[in-house]
C-alpha positions as CSV (number, residue, x, y, z in Angstrom):
1,X,114.0,190.8,131.2
2,X,111.3,193.0,132.7
3,X,112.6,192.2,136.2
4,X,116.1,193.2,135.2
5,X,114.9,196.4,133.5
6,X,112.9,197.3,136.6
7,X,115.5,196.3,139.1
8,X,118.2,198.5,137.7
9,X,121.9,197.8,138.4
10,X,121.5,195.4,141.4
11,X,123.3,192.2,142.2
12,X,120.0,190.3,141.8
13,X,119.5,191.7,138.3
14,X,123.1,190.7,137.5
15,X,122.4,187.1,138.6
16,X,119.4,186.9,136.3
17,X,121.5,188.3,133.4
18,X,124.3,185.8,134.0
19,X,121.8,182.9,134.1
20,X,120.1,184.0,130.9
21,X,123.4,184.6,129.1
22,X,124.8,181.2,130.1
23,X,121.6,179.6,129.0
24,X,122.0,180.8,125.4
25,X,125.7,180.9,124.8
26,X,128.1,177.9,125.2
27,X,131.1,180.0,126.2
28,X,129.4,181.6,129.2
29,X,129.1,179.7,132.4
30,X,126.9,180.4,135.4
31,X,125.5,178.2,138.2
32,X,121.7,178.0,138.2
33,X,122.1,177.5,142.0
34,X,122.7,181.3,142.3
35,X,119.0,181.7,141.6
36,X,118.6,180.8,145.3
37,X,119.6,184.4,146.1
38,X,116.7,185.8,144.1
39,X,113.2,186.7,145.4
40,X,110.7,183.9,145.2
41,X,108.8,185.3,142.3
42,X,111.9,185.9,140.3
43,X,113.1,182.4,141.0
44,X,109.8,181.1,139.6
45,X,110.3,183.2,136.5
46,X,113.8,182.0,136.0
47,X,112.7,178.4,136.5
48,X,110.0,179.0,133.9
49,X,112.5,180.4,131.4
50,X,114.9,177.5,131.9
51,X,112.1,175.0,131.7
52,X,110.8,176.5,128.4
53,X,114.3,176.7,127.0
54,X,115.1,173.1,127.9
55,X,111.8,171.5,127.1
56,X,110.6,173.5,124.1
57,X,113.9,174.8,123.0
58,X,114.7,178.2,121.5
59,X,115.3,179.1,117.9
60,X,118.6,180.6,116.9
61,X,116.9,183.9,116.4
62,X,115.5,183.8,120.0
63,X,118.9,182.8,121.4
64,X,120.6,185.6,119.5
65,X,118.0,188.2,120.7
66,X,118.5,187.1,124.3
67,X,122.2,187.1,124.1
68,X,122.3,190.5,122.5
69,X,120.0,191.9,125.2
70,X,122.1,190.4,128.0
71,X,125.4,191.5,126.4
72,X,124.1,195.1,126.1
73,X,123.0,195.1,129.7
74,X,126.3,193.7,130.9
75,X,128.3,196.3,128.9
76,X,126.1,199.1,130.2
77,X,126.5,197.9,133.7
78,X,130.2,198.5,133.5
79,X,129.4,202.3,133.4
80,X,127.5,202.1,136.6
């Protein structure tokens, strides 16, 4: 989330948002393979997020918070 906030309205930030959104909502699809287009440190963070999500799981509260944040970012990006 910090990367996206710092990156602004870039394609790379959009990829991160899509990956995060698809990870927490069953109706949103995104290929994790798109992470290959991200800088190495961001790929590492995305991999860490996915690993934590898949291994430890997320509470419904965490999923809702992540989805709300990604949805707000996506809607705001339409104005850019």
